[in-house]
N, C-alpha and C positions, 0 to 999 in steps of 0.2 A: 417498570422495565427501562433500562438505560440504553436500549437500542444496541448499536454495534460496538459497544464497549469491548475492550480487550483486543484492540487492533494491535498488529505486530509491533514489537518493541523497537528500540532505536539502535540496535546493534548494527554497525556498518561493517562490511567485510574489511578485515584489516588490510588486505592487499591494496584496497582503494586509497588508503591514506598515502600510499606511494604511487601516484597516478602513472608515473613513468614505468613502474613495474608491470602494471596492467597493459599498457600500450605496447610494451616490449614482449608481452606474452609470458613473462616470468611467473612461475608458479611456486616460488619458494616462501612467500609470505614475509612477515617482518619479525618473526621470531617469537610471537606471543601465542602461537598455537592455532591461529585462525587461518593460516595459509594453507596451501595445497598439501594434503596429507596422502595423496593417492598416486604418487609417481607418474603424474602426467595425464591421468584419465580425465580430470576435470577440464583442463584447457584443450586437450588435443581432440576430444570426441564430442564436445558441446559446441555447436556452431550457431550462427545467426539464422533466423527464419527469413523466408522471402519478404523483402521489404514492402512489396505492394500490398500484402495482406496483413503483415505484422511488423510495423516499422520500429518496434521498441527493442532496446538492447537486451540481449540475454547475457547475464553475468556468469562467466565460466568458473567463477570462484565462490559462488554462493553456497549456502548450507546444503541444499539438495545436491549440488555437484560434489561437494565434499563427501556426502553420504554415499553417492554412487561410487566414488573412489574407494571408500572404506569397504563397501560390500564387494567390489571387484577384487580388491587386494586379498580379501578373506575367502575368495572363491564362491561367494554367494550371488551368482549371476542372476538367479530368478528375482531376488530382492533388488539387485541393481537395476534390472530392466524396469521394474515397477517405479522406482524413484526417478528414473529418467523421464517419466511422464511429467514430473515437476521440473527437473533440472534443465530440460530443453526448452522451457517456456520463459519469456520475459516476465519478471515480477517486480513489484515496487521496491525501491531502495529507500529505507526510512532514515532520514538524516538525523544523526545524533546531536545531543546538546552541546558537546564540548568543542568540536572542530567543524562547524558548519561550512565554512569556506573551503577548507581542505577536502572534505568529503564530497561536496557538490562539484568541486573542480575535478576530483578523481573520477567520479561516476560519469560526468558529462564528457570528459576527455576520452575516457575509454569508449563511450558510446560513439563519439564523433570519429574515432579511429576506425570503428566498425561501420561507419556510415549509417548509424541508427540514432534513435531518440532515447534519451535517458528518461525513465519513469521514476519520479521522485515523490516521496510522501513527506509532508511537513506536519509534525505532531508534537508540538512543544508549547502550546498555549498555556499561560498561567492557570493554575487550578484545574489542570487536565484530568478528565475522567472522574471528577468528583472524589478523588482520593481512593478510588477502587483499585482493581488489579493493575491498571496501567496509569495509576496516579503519578503526579509529578508535573513536569513542565517548567518553563522559565520562572525565575524567582519573582519577576514583576514585569510591568510593561516596558520599562527601559531595556531590561535584559532581553525581552522578546524582540523588540525592534532591532537591537544589535545583532541578534541571532539571524533574523530575516535579512538584515544587511549583509551578513556573512554569506548566507546562502546565495543571494543575488550576485555578489561579487564572484563567488565560485562558479556559478553557471555561466556568467558572461554572455557572449553572443552564441554559444553553442545551443543545440536543439534540446529542449527539455519539456516534458509534460509533468505538471505538478498537481498533486492532489492535496488540497489545503485543509488541514485540521479536521480529521475525522471526529465526528460527534460534538464539535465545539458549539455549533448552533443547536443541535438536538438537545443538548444538556441545558441550554438557556430556556428552551420551550417546555421541557418536561419537569422543570423545577429542581433538577439535580444541582445545578450551579446556583449558589446564593445570589439574590437580587443585586447586592452591592457590587458584584463583579460584571454585571451585564453590559453597562455602557462602555467600560474599558474593553471588553471583549469585542464588541462591535467595532470600536475604534482600531483595535489591533488587527482584526481581520481586514478592515478597509485598507489599513496601512500595508499589510502584506500583499493584498491584491494589487495595489498601486505599484509597489516596488517590483513585483514579479512581472507585471505587464509593461513595465518600462524597458524590459529586456527585449531584444530583437526577435528571438526565436523561442520564446517560452509560452506555453499554453497552460492556463490555470483553471482548475475546477474546484469550486467551493463544495465542501461536503454537505449533503442535504438529507441524511438519515436513510431510512430503508422502508420497504413496503409493509413491514410488520409493525411499524410505529406510527401512531396517530394518523394524520391526514394532511395532504398538501396545504389545506387552508391554514394550518397552524404554523407552517414554516416559510411560506412565501414572503411574508413581511420581514422576518429575520434575515432571509437571504438578501432582500433589497437593502436592508440597513447595513449588511456586511459587505456590500460592494459587488453584488452579482452583475450589475449593469456593466461594470468594467471587466469582469472576468469573462472567460470564454464559455463557461457553463458550470454545471454542478455534477457531483458524483453521488451515486446511490449504492446501497448494499455493501458498503465497505466493511470487511471482516465479518459479514453476516451470510446467511444461508438461504435467503428468499429466492425463489425461482426467477429466472430471467424474464419469463412471461409476466409475473407479478411486478417485478422491478421495472419493466418497460411501462406497464400501466401506471404505476406510481409516478415514474419520471415524466411521462407525457402529460399527466394531469398537472404536475407541478410546473412543467415547462410552459404550459398555457397561461400560467399565472405570473410568470417572470419574463414576459416579452419573447417567448419562443426560444429561450436559451436551450442549447443542446446539452446532452449529458453523457456520462459514461457509467457503465455498470460493472461492479466487481463480481466476476463470475468464478472466483478462485475456488470456492468450496460449495457451490450451490447445486451440484449435480443431482443430489437427492432431495433438494428442498430443505425447509427448516425442520428442526427437531421438535417434536410435539409432546414429549413425555417429561416427567420430572418437574422440578421447581420452575414455574414460568419465568422467574426472575433470573434464572441461570441457564436457560435453554440455549443461549447464544455462546456459552462458554465450553469449549472443547466437546461438543456433542458427539456421541458415537454414531456410527452408521452413515456418515456423510461421504460425499464423493466430490471429486474435482468437477468443475463446470466447463462451459465452453472455453476453448483455448483463446488466448488474447488475439484480437484481430480488429481491424477497422472495417471489416465487411460484416455489418450487423443487419438485424432484421428490420430496422427502421431508420430512415434518414435523420431523425432527430437524435439518434444514438451514435455518437462519434466513435465509440470503441467498446468492446468487451475487454476488460483488463483484469489481471491478477494483482490487485492492489495489496491485499493481504498475502503474505508469502505462505503458501500451503505447507503445512508441517511445522509451523511455529505456533507455540502455545498461545491460547487466549488468556491464560492466567492459572493460578494455583487452584484449580478445581478439577474434579474427576480424575485425580491422579496426575495432573499436568505440572510441568515446571513453571517458573515465573513467566509472565507475559513477554512474548517475543523470543523466548528461548526455543531452540530447535528441539523437536520431540520426535525421534526416529519412528517410534511405534505408531504414533498418530499419522505421520506422513505416509507410512507404509499402508495403513488402513485406508486412508483417503485414495491412494493410488490403486489399491486392490479392488476397491468398490467402484472404480471408474471403468466404463467400457469405452473402447476407441470411438 
């Protein structure tokens, strides 16, 4: 099992490429079809959450917001109300491979204008996802370092929380990533942590797998080699479905082995826990019957957990399985099912 493989893709909201448009509240997009399609429903009705409980930026132009606008335009208010459960929450913005500086600047400028923190996910390590549904990544180490440099230049001094490379360490431990790439990966992750932590207002969490994979004894040394000492902490359950209770136990065990580092939990789709039927190797991929988990907040059940976050954007596919589109693509039917299965 490759853990939380199938993390959301790297599509960035097109409007963000014009940061000034976001800051001005413009909803016209940039002409490629990814802008506001709903006559103002996305920007006008989606607001930021109270900062003391959820300091992360809510993107009023994300996929869920666009879906709300589409449903509202078509008179499907029941469905629109369901998708608002997603659209009104802050979710991770996955930086794409082509314009890292521009995207990071756009997201962080829009967040700063709203007096919030941008939640960014960096998922571009070479040999990413072992060539599976979310395969790809930078062409080589030099390309990756240049990409990280672009991200850091884009963030600048603005406030950002960064989730660094979901599954990158997990796939070193489980044998998925060939041995000849291990040393380079450790070096690249260490480089990324160092660059990001050189910024004044950036918090960095290295990804550390999930409660359904292995044991903390298997990953604490890789975390150390990847620079956890310099990072703010680690993330667990990214793009996966394990309960918050199980994720908390896993994280606390691991924290004790890496100097008491704090961690964050991806609760985006763990409301009904993990799927336990079908092929064990693909239970993580678009499982049916799942639900949204705890909404993003810094008010957590344990002082070692800095936040519950929606790192995976609910409603985006894990990959081409169970009838889903490519990894990271918006899947309205799945989003609606997640929302409908979720109680307030």
